[in-house]
C-alpha positions in Angstrom: -28.0 8.0 -0.3 -27.2 9.3 -3.8 -24.6 7.4 -5.9 -21.0 8.4 -5.3 -18.4 10.0 -7.5 -14.9 8.6 -7.3 -11.7 9.4 -9.0 -8.7 7.1 -9.4 -5.4 9.0 -9.9 -3.1 6.7 -11.7 -6.2 5.4 -13.5 -4.0 4.1 -16.4 -2.3 1.7 -14.1 -2.5 -2.0 -14.9 -3.7 -2.3 -11.3 -6.9 -0.5 -12.1 -9.0 -3.4 -13.4 -8.5 -5.1 -10.0 -10.3 -2.1 -8.5 -12.9 -2.0 -11.2 -13.7 -5.7 -10.7 -14.4 -5.1 -7.0 -16.4 -2.0 -7.7 -18.6 -4.0 -10.1 -19.1 -7.0 -7.9 -19.7 -5.0 -4.7 -21.8 -2.3 -6.1 -24.5 -2.8 -3.5 -22.0 -2.0 -0.8 -20.4 0.9 -2.6 -22.9 2.5 -5.1 -20.8 4.4 -7.6 -22.6 6.7 -10.0 -19.6 8.2 -11.7 -15.9 7.1 -11.9 -13.2 9.3 -13.3 -9.8 7.8 -14.4 -7.1 10.4 -14.1 -3.7 9.8 -15.8 -1.4 11.9 -18.0 -0.6 8.8 -20.2 -3.4 9.0 -22.8 -2.6 5.6 -24.4 -2.7 3.6 -21.2 -5.7 5.6 -20.1 -7.6 4.7 -23.2 -6.9 1.0 -22.8 -7.9 0.9 -19.2 -11.0 3.0 -19.8 -12.2 0.6 -22.5 -11.7 -2.4 -20.2 -13.4 -0.6 -17.4 -16.5 0.0 -19.5 -16.6 -3.6 -20.6 -16.2 -5.0 -17.1 -19.0 -2.7 -15.8 -21.2 -3.6 -18.7 -20.8 -7.3 -18.3 -21.7 -7.1 -14.6 -24.6 -4.8 -15.2 -23.0 -1.8 -13.5 -24.4 1.5 -14.9 -21.8 3.9 -13.6 -20.7 6.7 -15.9 -17.0 6.3 -16.7 -14.9 9.2 -17.9 -11.2 10.1 -18.1 -9.2 13.2 -17.4 -5.5 14.2 -17.9 -5.4 16.5 -14.9 -6.5 16.5 -11.3 -8.3 19.8 -11.7 -10.5 18.2 -14.4 -11.0 14.9 -12.7 -11.6 15.8 -9.0 -14.6 18.2 -9.3 -17.3 17.2 -6.8 -15.7 13.8 -6.0 -16.5 12.0 -2.8 -13.2 10.3 -2.7 -9.9 10.1 -4.6 -7.8 6.9 -4.8 -4.1 7.5 -5.3 -2.1 4.7 -7.1 0.5 6.6 -9.0 4.2 5.8 -9.7 6.4 8.8 -10.4 8.9 7.8 -13.0 7.0 4.6 -13.9 8.5 1.1 -14.1 11.8 2.5 -15.3 12.3 4.3 -11.9 11.3 1.2 -10.1 13.9 -0.8 -12.0 16.5 1.6 -10.9 15.3 1.6 -7.2 15.7 -2.1 -7.1 19.1 -2.2 -8.9 21.6 0.5 -7.8 21.4 -0.4 -4.0 22.6 -3.9 -5.0 25.8 -2.3 -6.2 26.6 -1.5 -2.6 25.5 -4.9 -1.2 22.2 -3.4 0.0 18.7 -4.7 -0.6 17.1 -3.5 -3.8 13.4 -3.1 -3.1 11.0 -0.4 -4.1 9.6 0.5 -0.6 12.3 -0.7 1.7 15.8 0.6 2.2 17.6 3.1 -0.2 15.2 2.3 -3.1 12.2 3.0 -0.9 13.7 6.4 0.1 14.2 7.2 -3.6 10.6 6.5 -4.3 9.5 8.6 -1.3 11.6 11.6 -2.5 10.0 11.4 -6.0 6.5 10.8 -4.8 5.8 13.0 -1.8 5.9 16.4 -3.6 3.7 15.1 -6.4 1.1 13.6 -4.0 1.0 16.8 -2.0 0.4 18.8 -5.1 -2.4 16.4 -6.1 -3.9 16.7 -2.6 -4.0 20.5 -2.7 -5.9 20.3 -6.0 -8.3 17.8 -4.5 -8.9 20.1 -1.5 -9.7 23.0 -3.9 -12.1 20.8 -5.8 -13.8 19.4 -2.7 -12.4 19.9 0.8 -14.7 17.2 2.1 -13.4 14.5 -0.2 -11.4 11.6 1.3 -8.0 10.8 -0.1 -7.2 7.0 0.1 -3.6 6.4 -0.6 -2.3 3.1 -2.1 0.8 4.8 -3.4 4.0 3.4 -1.9 5.7 4.0 0.4 2.3 4.3 2.0 3.4 5.1 5.5 5.6 8.1 4.5 3.1 9.3 1.9 0.2 9.1 4.3 2.3 10.9 7.0 2.9 13.7 4.5 -0.8 14.0 3.6 -1.8 14.1 7.3 0.9 16.6 8.2 -0.5 18.8 5.4 -3.9 18.7 6.9 -5.5 16.6 4.3 -8.4 14.2 4.9 -6.4 11.1 4.2 -5.9 7.5 5.1 -3.4 4.9 3.8 -4.3 1.4 2.7 -2.2 -1.7 2.1 -3.2 -5.2 1.0 -0.9 -7.1 3.4 -3.5 -7.4 6.2 -6.4 -8.4 4.0 -4.1 -10.9 2.3 -3.4 -12.5 5.6 -7.1 -12.5 6.5 -8.0 -14.3 3.3 -5.1 -16.8 3.6 -5.9 -17.7 7.2 -9.6 -18.0 6.4 -8.8 -20.3 3.6 -6.6 -22.5 5.8 -9.4 -22.7 8.4 -12.2 -23.1 5.8 -14.2 -20.1 7.2 -15.7 -16.9 5.9 -13.0 -14.2 5.8 -15.2 -11.8 7.7 -14.8 -14.1 10.8 -11.1 -13.5 10.9 -9.9 -10.5 12.9 -6.1 -9.7 13.1 -4.0 -8.4 15.9 -2.0 -6.5 13.4 0.6 -4.0 14.5 3.5 -2.0 13.2 4.2 0.4 10.3 3.4 0.0 6.6 5.4 -3.0 5.3 6.8 -3.6 8.8 4.0 -5.5 10.6 3.4 -8.6 12.7 0.2 -10.6 13.2 0.4 -11.1 17.0 -2.9 -12.8 17.2 -5.7 -14.2 15.0 -9.3 -14.3 16.4 -11.9 -16.5 14.8 -15.1 -14.6 15.5 -18.2 -16.5 16.4 -19.9 -15.1 13.3 -19.1 -12.1 11.0 -19.4 -8.9 12.9 -19.3 -10.6 16.3 -17.4 -9.2 19.2 -16.4 -12.5 20.6 -14.4 -15.4 19.3 -11.4 -17.6 20.0 -7.6 -17.2 19.4 -6.4 -19.5 16.6 -2.9 -18.3 15.8 -1.2 -21.2 17.6 -3.5 -23.6 15.7 -2.6 -21.9 12.4 1.2 -22.2 13.1 0.9 -25.8 14.1 -1.4 -27.1 11.4 -0.4 -24.7 8.5 3.1 -23.6 9.4 4.7 -25.0 6.3 2.3 -23.2 4.0 2.6 -19.9 5.9 6.4 -20.1 5.9 6.3 -20.8 2.2 4.1 -17.8 1.5 6.5 -15.5 3.5 9.7 -17.0 2.1 11.0 -17.3 5.7 12.2 -20.4 7.7 9.4 -22.1 9.6 11.8 -22.4 12.5 11.9 -18.6 12.8 8.1 -18.1 12.6 7.6 -20.8 15.3 10.3 -19.2 17.4 8.6 -15.8 17.1 5.1 -17.2 17.7 3.8 -14.5 15.3 3.4 -14.1 11.6 5.6 -11.3 10.2 4.9 -9.4 7.0 6.8 -10.9 4.1 8.7 -7.5 4.0 10.4 -8.5 7.2 12.5 -10.8 5.0 14.5 -7.8 4.1 15.4 -7.2 7.7 15.6 -10.7 9.1 17.4 -12.2 6.1 19.0 -9.1 4.4 22.2 -10.8 3.1 20.3 -13.8 1.9 17.9 -11.6 0.0 20.7 -9.6 -1.6 22.3 -12.8 -2.9 18.9 -14.0 -4.2 18.2 -10.8 -6.0 21.7 -10.7 -7.6 21.2 -14.3 -8.8 17.7 -14.2 -10.2 17.1 -10.5 -11.0 14.8 -8.0 -9.4 11.0 -8.0 -9.1 10.9 -4.9 -11.3 12.1 -6.9 -14.3 9.3 -9.5 -13.7 6.6 -6.8 -13.2 7.7 -4.9 -16.4 7.2 -8.1 -18.4 3.8 -8.8 -16.8 2.7 -5.2 -17.5 3.5 -5.5 -21.2 1.4 -8.6 -21.5 -1.4 -7.1 -19.5 -1.6 -4.0 -21.7 -1.7 -6.2 -24.8 -4.6 -8.1 -23.2 -6.4 -4.8 -22.2 -6.3 -3.8 -25.9 -8.5 -6.8 -26.8 -12.0 -5.5 -27.4 -13.5 -8.8 -26.4 -11.9 -8.9 -22.9 -14.5 -8.0 -20.3 -13.1 -9.6 -17.1 -10.1 -9.0 -14.9 -7.3 -11.2 -16.4 -5.9 -14.0 -14.2 -2.5 -12.7 -15.1 -3.2 -9.6 -13.0 -2.9 -11.7 -9.8 0.8 -12.0 -10.6 1.2 -8.3 -10.9 0.5 -7.9 -7.2 -2.2 -6.0 -5.3 -4.4 -9.0 -4.5 -7.6 -8.0 -2.6 -7.0 -4.3 -3.1 -10.5 -3.9 -4.4 -12.2 -5.6 -1.5 -10.1 -3.5 1.0 -10.9 -0.3 -0.9 -14.6 -1.0 -1.1 -14.8 -1.9 2.6 -12.9 1.3 3.6 -14.8 3.7 1.3 -18.2 2.2 2.1 -17.6 2.8 5.8 -16.1 6.3 5.4 -18.8 7.5 3.0 -21.6 6.0 5.0 -23.0 3.5 2.4 -22.3 0.7 4.9 -22.1 0.5 8.7 -18.9 0.9 10.6 -16.4 -1.9 10.7 -12.9 -2.8 11.9 -10.3 -2.5 9.2 -6.5 -2.3 9.2 -5.4 1.2 8.0 -2.5 3.5 8.0 -3.3 6.5 10.2 -1.9 8.9 12.7 -0.5 7.4 15.9 -2.0 9.8 18.5 -0.7 7.8 21.4 -1.9 4.3 20.3 1.8 3.2 20.3 3.1 5.3 23.2 6.8 4.8 22.3 6.3 6.6 18.9 5.7 10.3 18.2 2.1 11.5 18.1 2.3 12.3 14.4 3.9 9.0 13.3 1.7 6.9 10.9 1.1 3.4 12.1 -0.7 0.4 10.6 -3.2 -1.0 13.0 -6.9 -2.1 13.2 -9.3 0.8 13.5 -13.1 1.3 13.7 -14.0 3.0 10.5 -17.3 4.8 10.0 -18.8 7.9 8.6 -17.3 9.9 11.5 -13.8 8.8 10.5 -11.0 6.5 11.7 -10.7 5.4 15.3 -7.6 3.2 15.9 -8.2 0.5 18.5 -6.1 0.4 21.6 -3.0 -1.8 21.4 -1.5 -4.0 24.1 2.2 -3.3 24.8 4.4 -4.2 21.8 7.1 -6.7 22.6 10.7 -5.3 22.7 11.8 -7.3 19.7 9.3 -5.6 17.5 9.1 -2.3 19.3 12.8 -1.5 18.7 12.6 -2.0 15.0 9.3 -0.1 14.7 10.9 2.9 16.6 14.0 2.7 14.4 12.1 2.7 11.1 9.8 5.5 12.4 12.8 7.7 12.9 14.0 6.9 9.4 10.6 7.8 8.0 10.6 11.1 9.8 13.9 12.0 8.3 12.8 10.7 4.9 9.8 12.9 4.9 12.0 15.9 5.9 14.2 15.1 2.9 11.2 14.8 0.6 9.7 18.1 1.7 12.9 20.2 1.9 15.5 18.4 -0.3 19.2 18.6 0.2 22.0 16.0 0.1 22.6 16.2 3.8 18.9 15.3 4.6 19.1 12.3 2.2 22.3 11.2 3.8 20.8 11.5 7.3 17.8 9.4 6.3 20.0 6.7 4.9 22.3 6.7 7.9 19.2 6.3 10.2 17.9 3.4 8.2 18.5 0.0 9.9 19.5 -1.6 6.6 22.2 1.0 6.0 23.5 2.6 9.3 27.1 3.0 8.2 28.8 6.3 7.2 30.6 5.1 4.1 27.7 3.1 2.9 25.2 5.9 3.4 27.5 8.3 1.6 27.8 6.0 -1.4 24.1 5.3 -1.5 23.3 9.0 -1.3 25.4 9.7 -4.4 23.8 6.9 -6.3 20.3 7.9 -5.3 20.9 11.5 -6.5 22.5 10.4 -9.7 19.6 8.1 -10.6 16.8 10.5 -9.6 18.1 14.0 -10.5 15.4 14.4 -13.2 12.7 13.9 -10.6 14.1 16.0 -7.8 13.8 19.8 -8.5 16.5 20.5 -5.9 19.1 17.9 -7.0 
């Protein structure tokens, strides 16, 4: 098979070297002949391009690296486009995580009112990008890392685009569990179910060997032997995790411990403040012409294992590796029968050159099913607001969100959201 051409939209992101490191290390799995970094920020693009070239050179990767300021220039003849953009940059994130706290609500960039603000800014931009990709190459896959992944992927699929959403929560659990057990990560298969950033590990299978169809259930063993470590990683009480008998995504903290998290954020500041400081240090490091590896500091930026997840997914979809089971964000189509067909769910799927084939799921327990259905309704209303605008649609989405759900609170949050995002919303 000829070498592939990929484009990264948001190529000037400080995340990008994480992807580049994976592309370089795993070049036999995903043979890239050309990589285009697309970003309107020329200064950041220049820094990341330089580091990309140095990482490739050090690891003996001979891919051609180029940059583009527009999608039209960067997406010609691509096999796949990776989306990792942030409309409004870190300044918008800082607002998303701050103004909800004024109302006693969680300040988080993908969950609650802040997550809705990000969706409203992002969906129209992503759909415009996707249309340009379709004109450049209608057969190209679009892999979305851009948050909120579930809503963005739903928008892409509703628009008829060849798209899939990807998150690092599942692969993070896989690697953590493998580390606890001292086994190859490829021997860990997750019974992972829910929506993006709203998932539970209901089972963990230790396969007999990588790629095997048989194995044994080890979740009870993990909770017994490594419960303290798992609870520490999640920031949740061990008693809750043992009561549930499953491992929730750490984003469930915002639902299970909402008021505690609000108090914590008010006391110590938001994650956005921490990330902004890390980004400034990373960009200074990227400017060093002697740097030719992914900095250790990048691990604190977030996005661990994104490169491995991206390589596995792209290699399967583009036919450079055999099919495999991977956790993805894709259309429901009856997999979770209590949700609409066009909902986007996050579940394991068989991925190969023919596409995505979500695996059948055993019935979801009522405790999780109710919250999944509730948040799915919010996501549907959020997408409607992102596509069509209007204060009433924003209010409806907030009123439907389980972390809001009160008339006076939804009204106040709507006004704050619009005030902080008017420059990014053409209709506001």
